[in-house]
N, C-alpha and C positions, 0 to 999 in steps of 0.2 A: 577628583571621583574614583570612587575607592570598588570601581567596577573594573578591577581588570582581567584582561585572560585568567580564567582559573578559579577566580571568583565563586562563579557556580557552576552547576552539572552542567554536563555538554546540553547544548542545546536548553538551558533554560535562561528566560531573561534575566538579566542584572537591572536591580535598581536603586540607584545613591538616594540613600538618606541625604537631603539637604538641610543646612545649618538651620538653626540651631544643635540641629540631630545628628549622628555618628553611625559612621555603616555602612552596610546594604541588608537589600532584603532580595530574596530570590524569588522568585514566580515560579508554579507547582512542577512538580516532576514529569517528563513524559509519558507518553501512556504506555500501559505498561511498568511502570516502574512507581515506587514511594519511596517516599521521605521527606527531607524538608528545603528541600532546592538546591543546598549546597552539596548532600549527597544522599545520592538516589542509590536504589536496589532495585532489581529485575524481579516482578511477582511470577511465581511459578504456581501459571494456571492449575498442571497438572495435578500438583501435589494437593491445591486446594479444590479440585474439583469443580473449579469454573468454567471451562473450557465448553464449549462446542464437540469435541469428539466424541463419536461413538463408539470404536473399537479400539484406538492406539492414538496417546497422546503424547508430543513428542517438546520437550519444554526448550526452547531456544530466548536469547538474550532478550528480553523487553516484550516478549511473544510467546506463540507456543506454535505449533501443527500437527495436523491429525492426519493417520495414517489407519491403513485399512489391512486385516491376515489376509494372507494366500488366499487366492479366488475371489475378494470383492474389491470394489472399484470404489474410489473416493468421491464423494460427490462436493460442490463448492460451500455446501451449509455443514461440513463436516460429518454428513452421515456417511455410510458405504453398502453399498447395493451389489447382488450379486454380481458375478460377472459369467455369462452364457458362454462358455469356451467352445461349444459347438457351432453358435456363430462365428468365428473365426478359423482358420487353417486351425484343426485339432491334428492332433497326433494319432488320432484312430483311420483305420485301413480303409472301413466302409461306415461303418454307421457310431451316428456320435450319441447321446442320451444327455442331457442338462441333469445336475442335482445343486441346492445351496450349497453354494462353496468346495463344489468341484464339479465332476463329469466320469463318464464310467463309455467304454467301447462297445459297440455290440459286430453282428455279424449279420449277412442276409443270408435268404432260405440257402442252404445247400453248401455252408461255410460255418467253421466254428474259429471261435473263439482262440490267438496262442494264449501260451503261459505271459507272453509279456505284457498280455493284456488291453494289446492296441492295437497285434496285424491278426490274420486274418487267414484261415488255409481251407480249401475243400474237403467234405466230405468224402467223398470218392473221387479219385486221380483221374483227370483227364487223360485222354492216349495223348501219346506223344504229336501226332501228327493235326493236334485240335486247332492249331495258327491261330493262337489267341494271343493278342500284342502283351496283355496285362493278366488278369485272372482268367479262370476257368472250376468250373462245376459240374458233376454229372447227375444232372436230376431226370431220373427214372432210367431211359434207354438214350438222353438227350445232352450233348455237351453243351453249356452256355458260358461266352463271354461275359465278360464283368470289367471295369475302368478303375483306377483308383482314383482316390479324391484327388479332383482336379483337372479331370479328363474326363469324356465325354464318348459314347458310343460310338462309332458314325456307323453307315448305312449298311457297312456289309455285315455290320453285329460281328465283326470279328479284332478291328483296328481302332484302339484308345488316340483319339486327340487331346490336344491342349485347349480347356477351355480359358476363353480370358473371364478372368472375372472382372476387372476392371469395367464393363461393359454394362454390369449390374448397376445399378444404382445404390444401390445399398453394401454394395463392398465397401468403400473408405466415405468418412468425413469429408477431406480436403484433397486429395492426391492419392492416387493411386500406381502402382507398376506392375505391370503382369509379369509373372516368373512361368517356367516350364513347369506346368502343376498344380502352381498357387499363383500367390500376390501377394505384393507387400504394400504396406498403408504410409502415409507421409505426410506430416503439417508443415505449412508456414513459419516461418519465424517468429519465435512467439511462443509457440505452441509445442505441447511434446504429446505423441502418440500413449493414449493411455493404455489400460492392463488390458482392454479386449482388441486390441490389435486395429482399431477400425476411427474410431473417437478421439478427436483431437482436444486435450486441454491445455488450458492456457497457463502459462510458464508462469508463477509467481516470482519474479525477480526480487523482489527486497524480501521474501520471506528465505530464499536458498540462499541469498545472499546476510542475513542475519543467521542462519546456519554453520555455513562455512566461512563465517567472522571476516566478510570481503565487503570492502567499501563500494558502493556505487554513487553515492551522492556526498557533498562537501559537509564540512562541518557544521554549518549553517540552513543545510537545509535536510530535507527525510522523503526517503524512500515511499513514493505512491503507486501501486503496481493497477496496469492498464491490461485491458482485453488484446493481447497478443505484445504487450510490449509494458512499461514503466516509464514514469517521470518525476525529477524532483522538487515538490515545493519548499517552502520557505519554512522554519520550525515556526513554531508557538512565539510571537513575542520578536519577530524579524519581516520586514517587509520585502518587497520582490521591488526592487529600484532599478530598471533598465537591463533585467534581466540580473541582478547581483540582488542576494539576500544582506540585509544590512541590518544593524540593531537601529529601532526607530532614536532621536533623540530625544533629551529630556528636555525641551526647550521650558525653563522655567523662569520666571520673573521675580524676584525677591524683592517686594518694594517695600520701604519702611518712611510711612509719613508722619512728620514732626513740626510740628507748629515753633514758626523763630518771632521772635518778637526786631519790631515793632512792625505786624500787620503783614504776616508772611508765611511764607512752607516752605520746609525743607523736603523735598523726596527724592529719597536714596537708594538707584536698585542698582541690582547686577544678573547679568543676560547671561543663558548658557543658548548655546549653538542659536545663535542669531543673524537674521540675514535684515531683514526691516522693520521697523517696530514705528509708531504713530500713535501720539498722545493729545487729547484735546480734553478742555478745561467749560465742563457746562456746555458743551458740544461744538466750542470753536477752537482751531488747531492751538495747540498748544506745543515749543518749540524744544524736540527733546533729543538731540542729536548724540547728548551727549549726560551720563549723569555723574554726579547727584546735579537735580533742576531746584530752584530756590524761584517760589512760584509767590509775585505779591500780591495780596490778596484785597488790596488798598480798594475803594469803590467795587469789590466785590458786595458788599453790604451783608448783613448777619444774615443766618438760617447756615444751611447746609448744601453743598456745593457738591460736583460731579468728578474726578479726573478718571478718563479710560485711555488705557492703554493696551495698542492693539501690537501682536506678535507674529509673524509671518516666518516660518522654521525652514530650515533648509527640502523639507519636502513636500513643500507649497500647502502645507494647510496652516491656518492661523486660529487664534485662540485670544481673548481680551479678560482684561480685569478690569474692573471697574471699583473706584474707590468714594467711599463718600464719608466729607466731613463738615467739622466744623467747623467755627472762630477759634474753638478750643478743641483742641483735641489729639488722640495718640493712636492711628494707626499700622497695621503690621498685616501684609498680605503674600504669600505664596503664591504666583502662577501656575498654575499647571498640576497642584496636589494637594493644599492643603487651604484651610486661609482661616486667619483669625482677628 
């Protein structure tokens, strides 16, 4: 068996070429790679412009990942959408106006935007006795109290109390923690907070592991992302047997049928990965506990007859080969791969 560890690229199935052939044959390279199966190299989808990314493309081994410019949020299909910074807790003291990829702060009537572009100051200074707990401005001769974002004006029109944003259904997608003057959103395991600070995005553990060169699955499995988690599935060419991914056997039954004199038939076979096999001659049981088998053709009569060999391999599957012969013929058949 020429298929030893390292014969083909990691995760690529190896096929041993049966006699009289020599050598091995490797299956196709994994997805995201190109090569002959023995040597595979990653495809740079970003350089080939074959990715689905709308703004930024990051090449990783065997795949790629997408990203967006500041002020945009990545969607599952690789597109980028504008983040409404004003829908989350912004750093604007009073008013916020969203724009594509950015935002600007503003102030309520009676206030002016400060040089920092975020805070507001009153146009007219209120008297020291205004009793406003937060902000105050003078409108004509009347002093008016205002609250900072995250607070609301009490019935006395002077005191500001905390606004519990978590009581609003639109505050957070999954979990919400109220804080003094603000709130913090959170996500369940397997998710991360989006750039809008409210929505929760699925963590693609497989992609992140590829970027950081972290192995989440065994050598015979590949990572498959799920919503809120991931699982390991068998790589192409391997079978899941009792929770283990193993290479399938090569149940090859190589039979050579040669007439022997007088009136006999010699069938010589070699079997790989054999558990049980059975033989019949023209539908009747034929002893085949060991090879080679010599079959006496006396009494069979002229014409053609049939030997059927059935093999049950270690994985519970079965296949059979039927050999049809005359009283003078030579037949060579390879079970499972090819026949002559």
